[in-house]
Structures are given as C-alpha cells and as structure tokens.
C-alpha positions in Angstrom: -2.8 -34.6 11.6 0.2 -32.5 10.8 3.6 -34.1 11.1 7.1 -32.8 10.3 10.1 -33.9 8.4 13.6 -32.7 7.5 13.4 -31.7 3.8 17.1 -30.9 3.3 20.4 -30.3 4.9 23.4 -28.1 4.3 26.8 -27.5 5.9 29.7 -25.0 5.7 33.2 -24.8 7.1 35.8 -22.0 6.6 38.6 -22.7 4.2 41.5 -22.4 6.7 42.5 -25.7 8.3 44.6 -25.9 11.5 46.4 -29.2 12.0 47.7 -30.7 15.2 51.2 -29.9 13.9 50.2 -26.3 13.5 49.0 -26.2 17.1 52.3 -27.6 18.3 53.9 -24.4 17.2 51.5 -22.4 19.3 51.4 -24.3 22.6 53.2 -27.2 24.3 51.5 -30.1 22.6 52.0 -32.6 19.8 49.9 -34.7 17.4 50.2 -37.9 19.5 49.1 -36.2 22.7 46.0 -34.7 21.0 44.9 -37.7 19.0 45.3 -40.0 22.0 43.2 -37.8 24.3 40.5 -36.3 22.0 40.9 -38.0 18.6 41.0 -34.7 16.7 43.5 -34.3 13.8 42.3 -31.1 12.1 39.8 -28.2 12.6 38.6 -25.4 10.4 39.1 -21.8 11.6 37.2 -18.7 10.5 39.0 -15.5 9.9 38.3 -12.2 11.7 36.1 -11.1 8.7 33.9 -14.3 8.9 31.3 -13.8 11.6 29.0 -16.5 12.9 26.0 -15.3 10.8 28.1 -15.6 7.6 28.9 -19.2 8.4 25.3 -19.8 9.2 24.1 -18.2 5.9 26.4 -20.3 3.8 25.0 -23.5 5.3 21.4 -22.3 5.1 21.9 -21.4 1.4 23.1 -24.9 0.6 20.1 -26.4 2.4 17.7 -24.1 0.5 19.3 -25.0 -2.8 19.1 -28.7 -2.0 15.4 -28.4 -1.2 14.7 -26.3 -4.3 13.2 -23.6 -2.1 13.4 -19.8 -2.2 14.4 -17.8 0.9 10.8 -16.5 1.2 9.5 -20.0 1.4 10.8 -20.0 5.0 8.6 -18.3 7.7 10.7 -19.0 10.8 14.5 -18.9 11.2 16.0 -20.5 14.3 19.8 -20.3 15.0 21.5 -22.2 17.7 24.7 -20.4 18.7 26.6 -19.4 21.8 29.3 -17.4 20.0 27.5 -14.4 18.5 29.3 -11.2 19.5 26.3 -8.8 19.4 23.1 -9.1 21.4 21.0 -7.4 18.7 20.3 -7.9 15.9 20.3 -11.5 16.7 22.1 -14.0 14.5 18.9 -15.3 13.0 17.9 -11.9 11.8 21.3 -11.3 10.3 21.1 -14.6 8.4 17.6 -13.7 7.1 19.0 -10.4 5.9 21.9 -12.1 4.2 19.5 -14.5 2.4 17.2 -11.7 1.3 14.2 -12.9 3.3 11.4 -10.3 3.7 9.3 -11.2 6.8 10.3 -14.3 8.7 10.2 -14.7 12.5 13.7 -14.9 13.8 15.1 -16.4 17.0 18.4 -17.4 18.5 18.7 -20.3 21.0 21.7 -20.5 23.3 22.0 -24.1 24.6 25.7 -24.3 23.6 26.6 -27.9 22.3 23.0 -29.1 22.6 21.6 -26.1 20.8 20.8 -27.7 17.4 18.7 -30.6 18.8 16.9 -28.1 21.0 16.3 -25.9 18.0 15.1 -28.8 15.9 12.6 -29.8 18.6 11.4 -26.2 18.8 10.9 -26.2 15.0 9.0 -29.4 15.2 6.7 -28.0 17.9 6.1 -24.8 16.0 5.0 -26.6 12.9 2.8 -29.0 14.7 1.2 -26.2 16.6 0.5 -24.3 13.4 2.9 -21.4 14.0 5.0 -22.1 11.0 5.0 -24.1 7.7 8.7 -24.2 7.0 11.5 -23.6 9.5 15.2 -23.0 8.8 17.1 -24.5 11.7 20.8 -23.7 11.9 23.6 -24.7 14.3 26.5 -22.3 13.9 29.5 -21.5 16.1 32.8 -19.7 15.9 34.4 -21.5 18.8 38.0 -20.3 17.9 36.9 -16.8 18.7 36.4 -17.7 22.4 39.4 -20.1 22.6 42.3 -19.5 25.0 45.2 -20.3 22.7 47.5 -20.7 25.7 45.5 -23.5 27.3 46.5 -26.8 25.7 43.6 -28.7 27.3 41.0 -26.6 25.4 42.6 -25.0 22.4 43.1 -28.4 20.8 39.4 -29.0 20.8 37.7 -26.2 19.0 36.7 -25.5 15.4 34.3 -23.4 13.5 31.4 -24.2 11.2 27.7 -24.4 10.5 25.0 -26.9 9.6 21.4 -26.3 8.6 18.2 -28.2 8.2 14.8 -27.3 6.7 11.9 -28.6 8.7 8.5 -28.6 6.9 5.0 -29.8 7.6 3.7 -33.1 6.4 -0.1 -32.9 5.9 -2.4 -35.7 6.9 0.2 -37.8 8.6 -1.3 -41.1 9.6 -1.1 -41.9 13.2 0.7 -45.1 12.2 3.3 -43.4 10.2 6.9 -43.3 11.4 7.6 -39.7 12.4 10.0 -37.7 10.3 11.1 -36.0 13.5 10.5 -38.0 16.7 9.6 -36.7 20.1 12.4 -34.9 21.9 14.0 -36.0 25.2 15.6 -32.9 26.8 16.8 -31.7 30.1 19.8 -30.4 32.0 21.8 -30.6 35.2 21.7 -26.9 36.4 23.9 -27.4 39.5 26.7 -28.5 37.2 26.5 -25.6 34.8 30.0 -24.6 35.8 31.5 -27.6 34.1 31.4 -26.0 30.7 31.6 -22.2 30.4 32.0 -19.3 28.0 32.4 -16.5 30.4 34.0 -13.1 30.9 34.8 -10.0 28.8 36.1 -10.9 26.4 34.4 -14.3 26.7 36.6 -17.4 27.0 35.7 -21.1 26.7 36.7 -23.3 29.6 35.6 -26.7 31.0 36.1 -29.3 33.6 37.0 -32.1 31.3 37.0 -35.0 33.6 33.6 -34.0 35.1 32.1 -33.7 31.6 33.6 -37.0 30.5 32.2 -38.9 33.5 28.7 -37.4 33.1 28.6 -38.0 29.4 29.8 -41.6 29.5 27.9 -42.6 32.6 24.6 -40.7 32.5 23.8 -40.1 28.8 23.5 -43.7 27.4 20.3 -44.3 29.3 18.9 -40.9 28.2 19.8 -41.6 24.6 18.0 -45.0 24.7 15.0 -43.3 26.2 15.0 -40.9 23.2 14.9 -43.9 20.9 12.0 -45.4 23.0 10.0 -42.2 22.6 10.2 -42.7 18.8 9.4 -46.4 19.0 12.8 -47.3 17.6 15.1 -49.9 19.1 18.7 -48.9 19.3 19.7 -51.9 17.2 17.4 -50.7 14.4 19.1 -47.3 14.1 20.9 -46.7 10.8 23.0 -43.9 12.2 24.0 -42.2 15.5 25.1 -38.5 15.4 26.2 -37.4 18.8 27.6 -34.0 19.7 31.1 -34.1 18.3 32.9 -33.3 21.5 35.7 -35.8 21.8 36.2 -39.2 20.2 36.9 -40.7 23.7 33.3 -39.7 24.6 31.6 -40.5 21.3 32.8 -44.1 20.9 32.0 -45.4 24.4 28.7 -43.5 24.4 27.6 -45.0 21.1 28.6 -48.5 22.2 26.6 -48.2 25.5 23.5 -47.0 23.6 23.4 -50.4 21.8 23.2 -49.1 18.3 25.2 -52.1 17.0 24.2 -51.7 13.4 24.5 -47.9 13.1 27.0 -45.7 11.4 28.5 -43.6 14.1 29.5 -40.0 13.1 33.1 -39.3 13.8 33.4 -35.9 12.2 35.2 -34.6 15.3 38.4 -36.1 13.8 38.4 -33.6 10.9 36.3 -30.7 12.3 37.0 -30.6 16.1 34.3 -29.5 18.5 32.1 -27.0 16.7 29.5 -26.8 19.5 26.0 -26.2 18.1 27.2 -26.8 14.6 28.6 -30.3 15.2 25.5 -32.4 14.8 24.0 -30.8 11.6 27.6 -30.6 10.2 28.2 -34.3 10.8 24.7 -35.4 9.7 24.9 -33.3 6.4 28.2 -34.8 5.5 27.0 -38.4 6.1 24.0 -37.8 3.9 26.0 -36.0 1.2 28.4 -38.9 1.0 25.5 -41.3 0.6 26.4 -43.2 3.8 22.8 -42.9 5.2 19.9 -43.7 2.8 16.8 -41.6 2.6 14.2 -42.5 5.2 16.7 -44.3 7.5 16.3 -43.6 11.3 19.1 -41.7 12.9 19.5 -40.7 16.5 20.7 -37.1 17.1 21.8 -36.4 20.6 23.4 -33.1 21.7 25.0 -32.5 25.1 27.4 -30.2 26.8 27.2 -26.6 28.0 24.9 -26.0 31.0 25.1 -29.8 31.1 22.1 -29.7 28.9 21.0 -32.5 26.6 18.4 -33.0 23.9 17.9 -35.9 21.5 15.5 -37.3 19.0 15.3 -39.8 16.2 14.9 -38.3 12.7 14.4 -39.8 9.3 17.1 -39.0 6.7 15.7 -36.6 4.0 
C-alpha cells in the first residue's frame, strides 16, 4: 500500500514590515483598536516588484533544500493562491520556471484561505493514485495587492507570504501505520460565498466580518473534531493545532472548542496578519523550524474562509 508523508517544509515573507502604528498614519485606527479586535501587531508587505510566484518560489526553494532534493525530483507542483494577477501562465508554472524544473505537471487551486489544505489533500490523493511520486505544495498570497487601504476594517488584517510542503510517497505502508497525511474533511457553504470576496477590476478584498466570525466559531469546531476522527486521533492527543490565521479572536475560541487541550496552537497571525492560503504552511513551518513540534507529532491543519470553504486533516510533523 502506498501512503504519503510531508518530507519537508519551507516559508518566506517579504522584508518590509508594516506595524499597527504605521497603519495609524494611513487610516483612522490605532494599535489598541487593532490588537483588541484581531490580535495582529505586524504584517509583511511585498513590493510592486515581488509577485506571488516569487514569494512561492522562495518558500519552495527552502523546502527543497531542507529535504535535500533537486527541483527535478518533483513531478507535480500545486499552488494555492487567489491573488495571482495573470490567468496564464499559472502561478505553479511560473514557480517551476523559477526553480529550473523541466517537465512537472503544474496546477493552481483557488480556494482562498482554505487553499493550502485543499492542495495538500489533492497532493495526497495524486500520490496514492499513482499520478505522482513527489509533489510540491505551496500556499502563497499577496493580499496587500488586493487590499482597500481606506477601509480600516479590512486593511488591518492582510499580509503577504508563502509556505511550502513536499509530499512524497511512502512505500509498503502497513495498514496499521499512522498516516503521514490523514484523510481530508472538506466542504463549503456556497450560499454564503458573498461573506468573503475578492472581486472587481481591479480586484478588492472585502468581507462580512460578523457573519464569518459566527460561522467560524459556531460551525467549525464540530467539523475540526470530525477531521481528527477520520485520522483516528482524539483532539486531546494532538501536539499542535494550525488553523487558518484569520483573526486571533477566531483562532483562540475555535481551538478551545476543538478540545485540543494539550496542543500548541499556532498564533502566527500576531506577527504576519492574514496571509490567506499562505497562513497555514507559514505558521506550521515556523513552529517546526523553532523546534516547538517534534518530528512525528500529530498536528491538525484546518483552513477556512473564502467561499466559506473549509478543509482539514491531521498530519505528522516531518
């Protein structure tokens, strides 16, 4: 039986940092207002000459180096993003070109803030079905490029960055082995797709904050527990919980309601803001890099947001 695992992680953020005090010079807000409502203190901002595929390629290069792999060891590149400017070439193809790959399959997935966990599940399925041996999975977004800097309810949220994971086959996985990447639980609430939007020409990010907050805190805990159940992991046995880094006022109550009482809960939103599809791999890679999650430990990843889509699975730390 072929199983899968995450072999390595990588992350990247632009050098420029925008603080709450900086934002107070742009819009009617202040540090106390921002931290009390969303918990964010800083965010990284990419420049006009730093497109999404460049952010993605930096994170991917770090993951490849950590795994000790060459670019041509990858046969499928999946990029989760909702902020690519061009329709074609897709972001995955541009990342492959930046890395010097010769013939990988390339595909973008646009599931906004749940994009990375959707892409990770797609990679897992592709490997299990025999369609790929090693998959480069990237979440990358340049949210500041679609931000309305006159709207104090949304401009305080967004940041830019990328995170990457290398998914590879595990041969002869015993049926009793704990999965490196557990079964996905995914879905959406299509009739509420208007609650989080990136629309228009030029595109602009907007959301109905209270509707999203109620949905996330009331509906998602049961779904996250079900994702744990599919992997045969009790919430109290989780070593870590990495939720989409949307808002600290969503992350903390959601993590508590899941029942992961012994887990480290990622709070990267404080330093990075909401980086959409990048937020989960960015936060996970940082926890692993700092040694806060040991190799083999079970971690719940759960993305949610745009389209009111969600996807979650339990993974083992590389």
